[in-house]
C-alpha positions as CSV (number, residue, x, y, z in Angstrom):
1,M,13.7,39.7,5.7
2,R,16.2,40.6,3.0
3,V,15.4,39.3,-0.6
4,I,18.1,38.8,-2.9
5,P,17.1,38.6,-6.7
6,G,17.4,35.2,-8.2
7,Q,17.5,33.5,-4.9
8,P,14.7,31.7,-2.9
9,A,13.0,33.4,-0.1
10,R,11.8,30.8,2.4
11,L,8.5,32.0,4.0
12,N,7.2,28.8,5.3
13,P,7.9,25.0,4.7
14,E,5.0,24.6,2.4
15,C,5.7,27.6,0.1
16,I,8.9,28.8,-1.7
17,I,8.7,32.1,-3.7
18,Y,11.3,32.7,-6.2
19,Y,12.0,36.4,-7.0
20,T,13.3,37.2,-10.4
21,K,14.0,40.6,-11.9
22,F,10.3,41.1,-13.2
23,R,8.0,38.4,-12.1
24,V,7.2,36.4,-9.0
25,R,6.7,32.5,-9.3
26,A,5.0,30.8,-6.3
27,N,5.2,27.1,-6.1
28,A,3.2,25.2,-3.5
29,R,5.9,22.9,-3.0
30,P,9.4,22.5,-4.1
31,A,10.2,20.0,-6.7
32,M,10.5,16.6,-5.3
33,T,14.0,14.9,-5.0
34,K,14.6,11.7,-6.9
35,K,14.2,9.8,-3.7
36,E,10.8,11.5,-3.0
37,K,9.7,10.6,-6.5
38,S,10.8,6.9,-6.1
39,M,8.9,6.8,-2.7
40,S,5.8,8.3,-4.2
41,N,6.0,5.7,-7.1
42,D,6.4,3.0,-4.5
43,I,3.4,4.1,-2.6
44,D,1.2,4.4,-5.8
45,E,2.3,0.8,-6.8
46,L,1.7,-0.6,-3.3
47,T,-1.7,1.0,-3.1
48,K,-2.8,-0.7,-6.4
49,L,-1.2,-4.0,-5.2
50,N,-3.2,-3.7,-1.8
51,R,-6.5,-3.2,-3.8
52,D,-5.8,-6.0,-5.9
53,Y,-5.0,-8.1,-3.0
54,V,-8.2,-7.3,-1.2
55,A,-10.2,-7.8,-4.5
56,S,-8.5,-11.1,-5.0
57,V,-9.6,-12.3,-1.5
58,Q,-13.3,-11.2,-2.2
59,N,-13.4,-12.8,-5.8
60,S,-11.2,-15.9,-5.0
61,D,-8.8,-14.7,-7.8
62,V,-6.0,-17.4,-7.5
63,K,-4.7,-16.2,-10.9
64,R,-4.0,-12.6,-9.6
65,F,-2.5,-14.0,-6.3
66,D,-0.3,-16.3,-8.2
67,E,1.1,-12.9,-9.9
68,I,1.6,-11.1,-6.8
69,L,2.9,-13.6,-4.1
70,A,6.6,-14.3,-3.5
71,Q,7.6,-18.0,-3.8
72,D,8.5,-18.1,0.0
73,F,5.1,-16.3,0.9
74,Y,3.5,-17.2,4.2
75,C,0.1,-16.4,5.9
76,S,-1.1,-16.3,9.4
77,N,-4.7,-17.0,9.1
78,P,-7.4,-15.7,11.6
79,D,-7.8,-19.4,13.0
80,K,-4.0,-19.2,14.0
81,S,-2.9,-21.5,11.2
82,L,0.1,-20.8,9.2
83,V,0.1,-21.7,5.6
84,D,2.7,-21.4,2.8
85,R,2.1,-20.2,-0.7
86,A,0.7,-23.4,-2.1
87,G,-1.7,-23.6,0.9
88,F,-2.9,-20.1,0.6
89,L,-3.6,-20.3,-3.2
90,K,-5.5,-23.7,-2.4
91,Q,-7.6,-21.9,0.4
92,T,-8.1,-18.8,-1.9
93,A,-9.7,-21.2,-4.5
94,I,-12.5,-21.9,-2.3
95,P,-15.2,-19.0,-2.7
96,V,-15.5,-16.8,0.5
97,T,-18.9,-16.4,2.0
98,I,-18.3,-12.9,3.2
99,R,-19.6,-10.0,1.0
100,N,-18.6,-6.2,0.6
101,L,-15.1,-6.6,1.7
102,V,-13.5,-3.1,2.2
103,A,-10.1,-2.1,3.4
104,D,-9.8,1.3,5.2
105,E,-7.3,3.0,7.5
106,V,-4.6,1.8,5.0
107,K,-1.1,2.7,6.3
108,I,1.8,1.9,3.8
109,R,5.3,2.1,5.3
110,V,8.2,1.8,2.7
111,M,11.6,1.0,3.9
112,G,13.7,0.8,0.8
113,D,13.0,-2.6,-0.8
114,F,10.5,-3.7,1.9
115,A,7.3,-2.4,2.8
116,I,4.5,-3.0,5.4
117,I,0.7,-2.4,4.9
118,H,-1.5,-2.2,7.8
119,A,-5.3,-2.0,7.3
120,R,-8.8,-2.4,8.8
121,T,-11.3,-4.5,7.0
122,S,-15.1,-4.4,7.0
123,Y,-17.3,-6.8,5.3
124,T,-20.7,-8.6,5.6
125,T,-21.1,-11.9,7.1
126,P,-23.1,-14.7,5.4
127,D,-25.9,-14.0,7.8
128,G,-25.9,-10.4,6.9
129,K,-24.2,-9.0,10.0
130,P,-21.5,-6.2,9.8
131,A,-18.0,-7.4,10.8
132,S,-14.4,-6.2,10.8
133,G,-10.8,-7.3,11.1
134,R,-7.2,-6.2,10.6
135,Y,-4.3,-7.3,8.5
136,T,-0.6,-6.7,8.0
137,D,1.0,-7.6,4.7
138,C,4.7,-7.4,4.2
139,W,6.0,-6.8,0.7
140,A,9.6,-6.9,-0.8
141,R,10.8,-5.6,-3.9
142,Q,12.4,-8.8,-5.8
143,N,13.9,-8.3,-9.2
144,G,12.3,-5.0,-9.7
145,R,8.8,-6.0,-8.6
146,W,6.8,-5.7,-5.4
147,L,5.7,-9.3,-4.2
148,A,3.8,-10.1,-1.1
149,V,6.2,-12.0,1.2
150,S,3.9,-12.4,4.3
151,A,0.3,-11.7,5.6
152,H,-1.2,-11.8,9.1
153,V,-5.0,-11.6,9.2
154,S,-7.1,-11.2,12.3
155,R,-10.9,-11.1,12.9
C-alpha cells in the first residue's frame, strides 16, 4: 500500500490512520456525519422515553404519560381491546398488580421522524410467578418532540 502524506490510509472500516509529516494520529472511528449524530441523539432520546414509558406503566404515572403521548394515541391491549389516549390514561390511573417490570431486548428503529420500539418485558405476577410479554411502540416527532402515537402489548 502506498501512503501519501496528509492523506488518510484506510486499513480497515473501523480504523483510519492519518499520516502527517512528523506524527501519526489514530482514530478508532472517523468523525460522525451530521446525519449520524442526529440519529444517535434520536436513539438516546427514544431510549430515555422508552424507560420513562415502562416506569410509568409500573408506577401508574398518568402525568408522565400525559406528557409523552400524542393526542391521537391508540393502544392495543393484551385482552385485544383498542383504547384511545383518554382510555389509556384512565386505565393507567388504576394501579397495576404486577411488580418488577423490566424491558429487555429493546430494539429501536428510527426512520426520519418516525420510530418503532420493539421489546420484551419480564415481571412478577401478583401471585409471585415470573411472567413475560412483548410490546411494540410507535413514536413520531411532532413539533420537534418525540411522542408515542401507538402501542401494542401482548402477554
